[in-house]
C-alpha positions in Angstrom: -13.6 -29.8 -32.1 -12.6 -26.6 -31.2 -10.7 -26.8 -27.5 -13.6 -24.1 -25.3 -15.8 -28.0 -26.9 -13.9 -30.1 -25.5 -13.4 -28.3 -22.0 -17.0 -28.7 -21.7 -16.5 -32.0 -22.7 -14.8 -33.0 -20.0 -16.8 -30.8 -17.2 -19.9 -32.3 -18.3 -18.4 -35.5 -17.8 -17.2 -34.3 -13.8 -20.8 -32.9 -13.7 -22.3 -36.2 -14.0 -18.9 -37.7 -12.4 -20.7 -36.1 -9.4 -24.5 -36.7 -9.9 -23.2 -40.4 -10.1 -22.3 -40.4 -6.9 -25.9 -38.6 -5.4 -24.0 -35.3 -4.9 -25.6 -32.4 -5.7 -23.2 -29.9 -9.0 -25.6 -26.5 -8.0 -27.1 -27.3 -5.0 -30.4 -24.1 -3.6 -28.7 -23.7 -0.1 -25.1 -23.0 1.1 -23.9 -23.4 5.2 -21.7 -19.8 4.4 -21.2 -17.9 7.7 -19.2 -15.1 7.2 -19.0 -12.9 3.6 -14.7 -13.3 2.5 -14.1 -9.5 3.2 -15.4 -10.4 6.7 -13.1 -13.1 7.5 -10.5 -10.6 6.9 -11.0 -8.1 8.7 -11.5 -10.3 11.6 -9.1 -12.7 9.6 -6.2 -12.2 13.5 -9.9 -12.7 15.9 -11.1 -15.5 14.4 -7.5 -17.7 13.7 -7.1 -17.2 16.9 -9.6 -18.6 18.1 -9.5 -22.0 15.9 -12.8 -21.6 15.4 -14.3 -22.8 12.4 -16.5 -21.1 9.8 -17.7 -21.5 5.8 -16.2 -18.6 3.1 -18.6 -19.9 -0.3 -16.9 -18.6 -3.7 -15.1 -18.8 -7.1 -12.6 -20.5 -7.8 -10.3 -17.4 -10.0 -7.5 -19.7 -9.6 -5.8 -23.0 -9.3 -2.0 -24.1 -7.8 -1.2 -27.6 -6.8 1.7 -28.4 -4.1 2.3 -32.8 -4.0 -0.9 -33.6 -1.6 -2.0 -29.6 -1.2 -4.0 -27.3 -3.7 -4.1 -24.0 -3.4 -7.0 -22.1 -4.3 -7.8 -18.5 -5.2 -11.6 -18.1 -3.9 -13.8 -14.8 -4.8 -17.1 -14.1 -3.7 -17.8 -10.6 -4.8 -16.6 -8.8 -1.2 -13.3 -9.9 -1.6 -10.6 -12.7 -2.0 -8.7 -15.4 0.1 -6.3 -17.9 -0.4 -7.9 -21.8 -0.1 -6.5 -24.9 1.0 -7.2 -28.4 0.3 -4.5 -30.7 1.6 -4.3 -34.5 1.5 -4.3 -34.7 5.7 -6.9 -32.7 5.7 -9.7 -34.0 4.2 -8.8 -37.9 3.2 -7.3 -39.0 0.7 -10.3 -39.9 -1.3 -11.6 -36.4 -0.5 -8.5 -34.9 -1.8 -8.6 -37.2 -5.2 -12.6 -36.4 -5.6 -12.4 -32.5 -6.0 -8.2 -32.7 -8.2 -10.9 -35.4 -10.5 -14.2 -32.5 -9.9 -13.5 -28.6 -9.5 -12.1 -26.6 -12.0 -11.1 -22.6 -12.3 -14.5 -21.4 -12.0 -16.0 -23.5 -10.3 -18.1 -21.9 -6.9 -16.9 -23.9 -3.1 -17.5 -23.7 -0.3 -15.1 -24.4 2.4 -15.3 -25.1 5.4 -11.9 -24.8 7.6 -9.9 -22.8 9.7 -8.0 -19.0 8.6 -4.1 -19.2 9.2 -0.7 -17.7 8.0 0.6 -19.6 5.2 5.0 -19.8 6.0 4.8 -16.6 3.0 2.0 -14.7 5.3 -0.7 -15.1 3.1 -4.2 -15.2 5.2 -5.7 -19.0 4.2 -8.9 -20.9 4.7 -7.9 -24.3 5.5 -10.2 -27.4 4.5 -11.8 -29.6 6.6 -14.3 -29.6 4.4 -16.0 -28.4 1.4 -18.9 -28.5 -1.3 -19.6 -27.7 -5.3 -22.1 -25.0 -5.2 -22.2 -24.2 -8.6 -20.1 -26.9 -11.5 -19.2 -24.4 -14.3 -18.7 -25.7 -17.8 -17.3 -23.1 -19.5 -13.7 -21.8 -18.8 -13.2 -18.1 -17.8 -10.8 -16.5 -19.6 -7.1 -16.4 -19.0 -6.7 -13.3 -16.4 -8.3 -11.2 -18.8 -6.2 -12.4 -22.3 -8.9 -13.8 -23.6 -11.4 -10.8 -24.2 -10.1 -8.2 -26.0 -12.6 -7.0 -28.1 -14.6 -4.2 -26.8 -17.5 -5.6 -29.3 -17.0 -9.2 -26.6 -16.4 -7.9 -23.3 -19.9 -5.9 -23.9 -21.7 -8.4 -25.4 -20.3 -10.9 -22.4 -20.2 -7.7 -19.8 -20.1 -10.7 -16.6 -16.6 -11.5 -18.1 -16.5 -8.1 -18.4 -16.9 -7.2 -14.7 -15.6 -9.9 -13.4 -12.1 -9.3 -14.8 -11.7 -5.7 -15.2 -11.6 -3.8 -11.6 -12.7 -0.6 -13.6 -15.9 -1.9 -14.9 -16.8 -3.1 -11.7 -15.8 0.4 -10.4 -18.0 2.0 -13.1 -21.6 -0.3 -11.8 -20.5 1.5 -8.5 -20.1 4.4 -9.2 -23.1 4.7 -11.6 -24.9 3.8 -8.6 -23.9 6.7 -6.0 -24.3 9.2 -9.2 -28.0 8.4 -8.7 -27.8 7.7 -4.9 -26.7 11.4 -4.4 -28.8 13.1 -7.3 -31.9 10.7 -5.2 -31.0 12.2 -2.3 -30.3 16.3 -3.1 -33.2 16.0 -3.5 -35.4 14.5 -0.8 -33.3 16.5 1.2 -34.9 19.7 -0.6 -38.4 18.4 0.1 -38.9 17.0 -3.4 -41.6 14.3 -3.7 -40.1 11.1 -5.5 -43.2 10.2 -8.2 -43.9 7.5 -11.1 -45.1 8.6 -14.3 -46.4 6.6 -17.4 -43.7 4.2 -19.8 -46.8 3.7 -22.2 -48.6 6.8 -23.8 -51.2 6.9 -26.3 -49.2 10.3 -27.6 -45.6 11.2 -26.8 -44.7 14.2 -25.3 -41.4 16.5 -23.4 -39.2 15.7 -26.2 -38.0 16.3 -29.8 -37.9 12.8 -30.2 -39.1 9.2 -32.2 -40.2 7.1 -30.6 -40.9 3.5 -30.5 -43.9 2.2 -31.6 -45.8 -1.5 -29.3 -48.9 -2.7 -29.7 -51.3 -2.6 -26.3 -52.9 -6.1 -27.1 -56.2 -5.5 -24.5 -56.9 -2.3 -25.4 -56.0 -2.7 -29.4 -53.9 0.5 -29.4 -50.9 1.3 -30.6 -48.7 2.9 -27.9 -45.8 5.2 -27.6 -42.9 3.5 -25.0 -42.1 7.9 -23.2 -38.8 10.1 -25.1 -38.9 11.7 -21.7 -39.1 11.8 -18.3 -43.0 12.0 -17.8 -42.5 15.9 -18.4 -46.4 16.3 -19.3 -47.2 14.4 -16.4 -45.2 16.1 -13.8 -46.7 19.3 -14.9 -50.1 17.9 -14.0 -48.7 17.3 -10.5 -48.0 21.3 -11.0 -51.9 22.0 -11.9 -52.8 19.4 -9.4 -51.7 21.5 -6.4 -48.0 19.7 -5.9 -44.6 22.1 -5.7 -41.8 19.6 -6.2 -41.8 16.6 -8.1 -39.2 14.6 -9.5 -38.4 11.1 -11.2 -35.3 8.8 -12.8 -36.6 6.0 -14.3 -35.8 4.6 -18.1 -36.4 6.7 -21.3 -36.6 5.2 -25.4 -35.5 6.6 -28.3 -36.0 5.3 -31.9 -32.6 7.5 -33.1 -29.2 6.8 -33.7 -26.7 5.0 -31.8 -23.3 7.3 -31.0 -20.8 7.3 -28.0 -23.4 10.0 -26.7 -26.5 8.5 -27.4 -28.2 5.9 -26.9 -32.2 4.3 -27.6 -32.8 3.2 -23.8 -31.3 5.2 -21.3 -32.2 6.2 -17.3 -32.5 9.8 -16.8 -34.3 12.8 -14.2 -36.9 15.6 -14.8 -37.1 17.4 -11.7 -40.1 20.0 -12.0 -40.3 23.3 -8.9 -43.7 25.3 -8.6 -43.3 28.8 -7.8 -39.3 29.0 -9.4 -38.5 29.8 -12.5 -35.0 29.2 -14.9 -32.7 31.5 -12.8 -34.0 29.7 -9.9 -33.3 26.9 -12.1 -29.4 27.3 -12.8 -28.6 28.1 -9.7 -29.9 25.0 -8.1 -28.8 23.1 -11.0 -25.0 23.8 -10.8 -25.1 23.5 -6.8 -26.7 20.0 -7.9 -24.2 19.3 -10.1 -21.4 20.0 -8.0 -23.1 17.5 -5.4 -23.5 14.6 -6.9 -20.0 15.3 -8.4 -18.3 15.6 -6.2 -19.6 12.4 -4.2 -19.6 10.3 -7.4 -16.0 11.0 -8.0 -14.4 12.8 -5.3 -13.9 15.6 -7.1 -14.2 18.7 -9.0 -12.1 19.2 -11.4 -11.9 16.5 -14.7 -10.7 15.9 -18.8 -13.6 15.6 -20.4 -13.5 15.0 -24.4 -10.0 17.3 -24.0 -11.2 19.6 -22.1 -10.1 20.3 -19.0 -13.6 21.7 -16.8 -13.4 22.4 -13.3 -16.8 22.4 -12.0 -16.1 24.7 -8.3 -15.7 27.3 -10.5 -17.9 30.2 -11.7 -20.3 29.1 -13.9 -21.0 30.5 -17.4 -23.7 31.5 -19.5 -23.4 31.3 -23.4 -25.7 33.3 -25.8 -27.3 31.1 -27.9 -27.9 33.0 -31.2 -23.9 34.9 -30.4 -22.6 31.6 -29.9 -23.7 30.5 -33.4 -22.7 33.8 -35.1 -19.3 33.6 -33.6 -18.5 30.0 -35.2 -20.1 30.1 -38.8 -21.3 33.9 -39.1 -25.1 33.0 -39.3 -27.8 35.4 -37.9 -30.6 32.7 -37.5 -33.6 35.3 -36.7 -32.9 36.9 -40.5 -30.6 33.7 -42.5 -32.6 32.0 -45.4 -33.4 27.8 -44.8 -31.2 27.9 -47.7 -28.4 30.1 -46.9 -28.3 27.9 -43.2 -27.8 25.0 -45.9 -24.7 25.7 -47.4 -23.2 27.0 -44.4 -23.5 23.6 -42.8 -22.3 22.0 -46.5 -19.1 24.1 -46.2 -18.3 23.7 -42.6 -19.0 19.3 -43.2 -21.6 19.2 -41.0 -23.7 15.5 -42.4 -27.6 16.3 -41.0 -30.5 14.2 -42.3 -32.5 15.7 -45.2 -35.5 14.0 -44.2 -38.4 16.3 -43.2 -35.5 18.8 -42.5 -36.6 22.5 -42.1 -35.1 25.3 -40.8 -35.4 24.5 -36.4 -32.7 21.6 -38.2 -31.1 23.6 -40.0 -30.5 25.6 -36.5 -29.6 23.0 -33.9 -27.3 21.1 -36.5 -25.6 24.9 -36.5 -25.8 25.1 -32.5 -24.2 21.2 -33.4 -21.5 22.3 -34.9 -20.6 25.1 -32.4 -20.8 23.3 -29.2 -18.3 21.3 -29.5 -16.2 24.1 -29.4 -16.6 24.8 -25.3 -15.8 22.7 -22.9 -18.3 24.3 -20.4 -19.2 23.7 -17.3 -22.0 26.9 -18.1 -25.5 27.9 -19.3 -26.6 28.3 -22.9 -29.3 30.9 -22.8 -31.1 33.3 -25.5 -32.6 29.9 -27.4 -35.3 31.2 -29.8 -38.8 30.0 -29.6 -40.0 28.5 -32.7 -36.3 26.1 -30.5 -38.6 25.0 -28.4 -42.5 24.3 -27.7 -42.5 23.9 -24.6 -40.9 26.9 -22.9 -41.8 30.0 -21.8 -41.7 33.2 -23.6 -39.5 36.0 -22.4 -41.3 38.7 -21.4 -39.0 41.5 -22.8 -38.1 39.5 -26.1 -41.1 37.6 -26.9 -39.3 36.2 -29.6 -36.7 33.9 -27.3 -37.5 31.4 -24.4 -36.6 31.3 -20.7 -34.8 28.2 -21.4 -31.4 27.0 -20.6 -29.0 24.1 -21.1 -25.5 22.9 -19.5 -22.8 22.5 -21.4 -19.9 20.4 -20.5 -17.5 18.9 -22.6 -18.6 20.5 -26.4 -22.3 18.4 -25.4 -25.3 19.5 -23.4 -25.5 17.9 -20.3 -28.9 18.4 -18.4 -32.3 21.3 -20.3 -34.5 23.4 -18.0 -36.7 26.1 -18.2 -39.6 28.1 -17.1 -42.1 25.8 -17.9 -45.2 27.2 -20.8 -48.3 27.3 -18.7 -50.2 29.5 -21.1 -53.0 27.0 -22.5 -53.5 29.4 -25.4 -49.9 29.6 -26.4 -48.8 26.0 -25.9 -52.2 24.9 -28.3 -50.6 27.5 -30.7 -46.8 25.6 -30.7 -48.2 22.5 -30.6 -50.3 23.0 -33.9 -46.6 24.3 -35.8 -45.1 21.2 -34.4 -47.8 19.2 -35.4 -47.0 21.0 -39.3 -43.7 19.4 -38.6 -44.5 16.6 -37.9 -47.0 16.3 -40.9 -44.4 17.2 -43.5 -41.6 14.5 -42.5 -40.0 15.8 -39.2 -40.7 12.9 -37.3 -38.6 14.3 -34.3 -41.8 17.3 -33.9 -43.7 17.1 -30.5 -46.9 15.5 -31.0 -50.3 18.3 -30.7 -51.2 16.9 -26.7 -55.4 17.8 -26.1 -55.4 16.4 -22.5 -52.4 18.6 -20.9 -53.6 21.2 -23.2 -57.1 20.9 -21.4 -54.6 20.5 -17.7 -53.4 23.9 -18.5 -57.0 25.3 -19.4 -57.3 24.6 -15.2 -54.2 26.8 -14.0 -50.5 25.3 -13.5 -48.4 27.9 -10.9 -45.4 29.6 -12.6 -42.7 25.8 -13.9 -39.3 25.5 -13.2 -38.3 22.3 -15.1 -35.8 20.7 -16.0 -33.9 17.2 -16.9 -30.5 15.0 -17.0 -29.8 12.1 -19.0 -27.0 9.4 -17.7 -24.8 10.9 -20.9 -23.4 13.5 -17.9 -22.5 10.4 -15.9 -20.8 8.9 -19.2 -19.5 12.8 -19.6 -17.6 12.2 -16.1 -16.2 9.2 -16.8 -15.0 10.5 -19.5 -16.0 7.4 -21.6 -18.9 6.2 -24.3 -21.8 5.8 -23.3 -22.5 2.8 -23.7 -19.4 1.6 -22.0 -20.9 3.2 -18.6 -23.9 1.2 -18.5 -24.4 -2.1 -16.8 -26.1 -3.9 -20.0 -25.6 -1.9 -23.4 -27.6 -3.3 -26.0 -26.2 -5.5 -28.7 -27.6 -6.4 -32.0 -27.9 -10.9 -32.0 -24.6 -12.6 -32.9 
């Protein structure tokens, strides 16, 4: 029997002893009067009054000294020292505590506040009760969970013992809430669009497929935050909408990519991509400063200052600069030759010139620290963006470049139904030749455009931005990342 199994066996015996004594090991109610942080903030006043209060929390440490036991109690808001003394709770009550309570248990302590001779803020018990008996031992401080996979698998322990992880979760909430706050203050309406779709749209990605039993129909989990739905809202007369929600992409997993993650997309009628760039730069600065209190970061080895003037990077020129390839003239075999020479590993299934150029760009982007905007992308790379009026071979698209990667994308939305239908048709041909990331032909969306959609700027950003600002792998900044079962 392992040591953990032995500990569990002993604790199960303590649990039975509690129950045999007619006590609840997992009561539903607590008599708690204050959170620990509240008690600490008003400590002197409460201690001086001598009034009894009731605190509750998890036992994080136990220290015995003759007829007294000191314990550290943490309720999530703060930590305080508890004191169980034989002369206060009685010999029987003291022995009961010694025999039944362990590190990890949740306890309720009724008593008065005082300072020990060492000046330690303490709640001295006149009574106590079990709130939840723990059957498995907590790791000792942080020495018990060193394996990275184990930390993510038992994330609750990672959070419990690692203040940095808890702080990341709090920052994550501030990140999304400040983005929501920024958009709402500027007149954007928060909406919800379907997660299950009969046709995926709004991105180049491989979807998850599931079955809808009631309709006896295979459906897809969305790969964008309702791009084609929010554009329908532009058709319907809304001027500014946004959504924050989950996206699902059945693709590879690495430090930057996840299959189930949070993202935001906004749509802004009567605005173009140039207005979009100004707006996005302002939004990023607002959200980043609100979340982190600074605009200067070290990201992927780059010193990134969001407060400086953001640059603009030309797509074709940047690829030419780092690879010597003219993507508007080079053939697919020529591009493959360069990719192989550069040591770029790529998926050869459904490989085409669009994927070749995308892989060339991904090789180049790792050299750019940002912050800045990638612009002037060829039309065949973006089936949902409006063409440049002066150069129809390019589209009005912009991508935020930070730390050698894309951290947000937007464009002047294509609202010409004929052009959109033609581009969907080209994407459908790519799908039929094996490109599973090419977009599907959404006939209903084209029909919506035929009723007329105003000039619109759309933009989307995922939680990758947050992970880059934290300078951590993406799954480490999720609260509960998906893990393969043992």
